[in-house]
C-alpha positions in Angstrom: -12.5 4.3 37.5 -15.3 3.5 34.6 -13.0 6.2 32.2 -9.5 4.7 33.1 -10.9 1.0 31.6 -12.4 2.7 28.6 -9.3 4.7 28.0 -7.2 1.5 28.4 -9.4 -0.7 25.7 -9.0 1.9 23.0 -6.0 1.5 23.3 -5.7 -1.5 23.2 -7.8 -2.0 20.3 -5.9 1.1 18.4 -2.7 -1.0 19.0 -4.0 -4.3 17.8 -5.6 -2.6 14.5 -2.1 -1.0 14.2 -0.7 -5.0 14.1 -3.7 -6.1 12.0 -2.3 -7.8 9.1 -3.4 -7.7 5.6 -5.4 -10.1 3.2 -2.3 -11.4 1.9 0.0 -11.6 5.1 -3.6 -13.8 6.2 -2.6 -16.1 3.1 0.7 -16.8 4.5 -0.1 -17.4 7.6 -2.3 -19.7 7.2 0.2 -21.7 4.4 2.3 -21.5 7.0 0.1 -22.8 10.0 -0.6 -25.6 7.1 2.7 -26.7 5.8 5.0 -25.8 8.9 3.3 -25.7 12.5 4.1 -28.8 13.5 7.6 -27.7 13.6 8.1 -24.1 14.1 6.3 -21.6 15.6 4.6 -19.1 12.8 3.3 -16.5 15.1 4.2 -13.6 16.6 4.6 -15.4 20.0 5.6 -18.8 21.1 7.6 -22.1 21.0 8.4 -24.4 18.3 7.2 -27.8 18.9 10.2 -29.1 17.7 13.2 -27.3 19.6 15.5 -27.6 16.8 13.6 -25.8 14.2 13.1 -22.1 14.7 10.3 -19.3 15.3 9.9 -18.3 11.9 9.6 -14.2 13.6 13.6 -14.7 14.1 14.4 -15.0 10.4 15.7 -10.9 10.3 17.6 -10.3 7.1 17.3 -14.0 5.7 13.5 -12.1 4.1 15.7 -10.1 2.8 17.5 -12.2 0.6 17.4 -11.3 -3.0 16.7 -15.6 -3.4 14.6 -16.0 -0.8 11.2 -15.8 -2.6 12.4 -17.4 -5.3 14.1 -20.0 -3.3 9.9 -20.8 -2.0 9.2 -20.8 -6.0 11.9 -23.4 -6.8 11.5 -25.6 -3.4 12.6 -25.1 -0.4 14.6 -27.3 0.9 17.9 -27.9 3.9 20.4 -29.7 5.1 18.1 -31.2 8.2 17.1 -34.4 7.4 13.1 -34.6 9.0 12.7 -31.1 6.3 10.2 -31.8 3.8 10.9 -30.0 0.3 8.3 -27.2 0.1 7.0 -25.6 -3.2 5.2 -22.4 -3.1 3.2 -20.6 -6.2 4.6 -17.2 -7.0 2.2 -15.9 -5.2 1.8 -18.1 -2.4 5.6 -17.0 -2.2 4.9 -13.7 -2.1 2.4 -13.9 0.9 4.9 -16.2 3.1 7.8 -13.1 2.4 5.1 -10.8 3.7 3.6 -12.5 6.9 7.1 -13.5 7.6 8.0 -10.0 7.0 5.8 -8.4 9.1 6.4 -10.9 12.6 9.9 -10.7 13.0 11.1 -9.7 16.0 12.8 -6.4 17.2 16.0 -6.5 18.3 16.2 -4.0 21.2 19.1 -1.6 21.5 21.9 -2.0 24.0 
């Protein structure tokens, strides 16, 4: 029995390490937690505090637009009246995008 528990703990630790965020991604996550978490879910799981605010892990292909990172630097705006405009430095925008790419939900094959 102890061997089984130890094996399960080792597998869990290995899989967790495989999903660890690098320093830049942790910085991006911290920025989003500070600026966006009051409305959006910014992690790999969880619901957004506001129902209308999509979880960031569902952004998918939007993150791969050639201009998304630039829009974060120029001032991300939206037609949603309650969302403020955010402006990130180049390094911060890169960190945010890299973090968001790391947490995207994987679609299950049909």
